[in-house]
C-alpha positions as CSV (number, residue, x, y, z in Angstrom):
1,M,-16.9,-29.0,10.5
2,Q,-13.3,-29.4,9.5
3,I,-11.2,-27.3,7.2
4,H,-9.3,-29.6,4.9
5,Y,-7.6,-26.8,2.8
6,L,-7.1,-23.2,3.6
7,E,-6.2,-21.4,0.4
8,I,-4.5,-18.0,0.5
9,V,-4.0,-16.1,-2.8
10,T,-1.5,-13.3,-2.7
11,K,1.0,-11.6,-4.9
12,H,3.5,-12.0,-2.0
13,V,3.8,-15.7,-1.6
14,D,7.3,-15.9,-0.2
15,A,6.6,-13.1,2.4
16,V,3.3,-14.7,3.5
17,C,4.9,-18.1,3.8
18,A,7.9,-16.7,5.8
19,A,5.6,-14.9,8.2
20,Y,3.4,-18.0,8.8
21,A,6.5,-20.2,9.2
22,A,8.1,-17.9,11.7
23,A,4.9,-17.4,13.7
24,N,3.8,-21.0,13.7
25,A,7.0,-23.0,13.5
26,V,6.0,-24.7,10.3
27,Q,7.8,-25.3,7.0
28,F,6.2,-24.7,3.6
29,G,7.0,-27.1,0.8
30,E,7.9,-26.4,-2.8
31,P,5.1,-25.3,-5.2
32,D,2.5,-28.0,-5.9
33,A,1.3,-27.9,-9.5
34,G,-1.9,-29.7,-8.6
35,L,-2.8,-26.9,-6.2
36,G,-2.0,-24.0,-8.6
37,N,1.6,-24.0,-7.5
38,A,0.7,-23.3,-3.9
39,R,3.3,-23.8,-1.3
40,T,1.7,-25.9,1.5
41,A,2.2,-26.6,5.1
42,I,0.3,-29.1,7.4
43,M,-2.2,-27.5,9.8
44,A,-2.6,-28.8,13.4
45,G,-5.3,-31.4,13.4
46,G,-4.8,-32.3,9.7
47,G,-5.4,-30.5,6.5
48,L,-3.2,-28.1,4.6
49,V,-2.7,-24.3,4.3
50,G,-1.7,-23.4,0.8
51,V,-0.3,-20.0,-0.3
52,R,-0.2,-19.3,-4.0
53,A,0.0,-16.4,-6.5
54,P,-3.0,-15.4,-8.6
55,L,-3.6,-17.7,-11.5
56,R,-4.9,-14.9,-13.8
57,T,-4.5,-11.2,-13.9
58,T,-8.2,-10.7,-12.7
59,E,-7.8,-13.0,-9.7
60,E,-7.9,-10.9,-6.5
61,P,-6.2,-11.8,-3.2
62,V,-8.5,-14.0,-1.1
63,V,-8.5,-16.4,1.9
64,R,-10.8,-19.3,1.1
65,P,-11.5,-22.2,3.5
66,Y,-12.4,-25.5,1.9
67,W,-14.7,-27.5,4.2
68,L,-14.2,-31.3,4.2
69,V,-17.5,-33.0,3.1
70,K,-18.4,-36.7,2.6
71,D,-20.5,-36.1,-0.6
72,I,-19.5,-33.0,-2.6
73,E,-22.4,-33.2,-5.0
74,A,-24.9,-33.2,-2.1
75,A,-23.0,-30.4,-0.4
76,V,-23.1,-28.2,-3.5
77,A,-26.8,-28.8,-3.9
78,A,-27.4,-27.8,-0.2
79,V,-25.3,-24.7,-0.7
80,V,-27.3,-23.7,-3.8
81,Q,-30.6,-24.3,-1.9
82,A,-29.3,-22.1,0.9
83,G,-28.7,-19.2,-1.6
84,G,-25.0,-19.8,-2.6
85,T,-23.8,-19.4,-6.1
86,V,-21.4,-22.0,-7.5
87,A,-18.3,-20.4,-8.9
88,V,-16.4,-23.7,-9.7
89,E,-18.3,-27.0,-10.1
90,P,-16.9,-30.0,-8.4
91,T,-13.5,-30.6,-10.0
92,P,-11.2,-33.5,-9.3
93,I,-7.5,-32.9,-8.6
94,P,-5.5,-36.1,-9.1
95,G,-3.9,-37.1,-5.8
96,H,-5.8,-34.5,-3.7
97,G,-9.5,-35.1,-4.0
98,T,-12.4,-33.1,-5.5
99,F,-13.1,-29.4,-4.8
100,A,-15.8,-26.9,-5.5
101,I,-16.0,-23.1,-4.9
102,Y,-19.1,-21.1,-4.1
103,L,-19.9,-17.5,-3.2
104,Q,-22.2,-16.5,-0.4
105,G,-22.5,-13.5,1.9
106,G,-19.8,-11.6,0.0
107,N,-17.2,-14.3,0.7
108,D,-15.6,-17.2,-1.2
109,H,-16.1,-20.6,0.3
110,G,-14.8,-24.1,-0.8
111,L,-15.8,-27.7,-0.3
112,W,-13.4,-30.6,-0.5
113,Q,-14.1,-34.3,-0.8
114,L,-11.3,-36.9,-0.4
């Protein structure tokens, strides 16, 4: 298993980015509109961590890992069969791949296909 994207939703984007940058000697880029205006940094071993503000007033802070999969449709079907609930169907993001979000065990989870 490999995390391709680690999404952190917070009302304090700059503070979270500053803390991660200081603790891990990384730099966060400018907001990426394709990723909900997340500021991103490269994780060791590949993948990105993205820190963004809520996209709507009802969105709560969350840390959501997106697992890299070869076939997102098959992975979503497997998640549903295992009792997960799909929150966001597979959705392409130009230049980034396709993602999906599911809920299971009281947590948000994501899938990502390049």
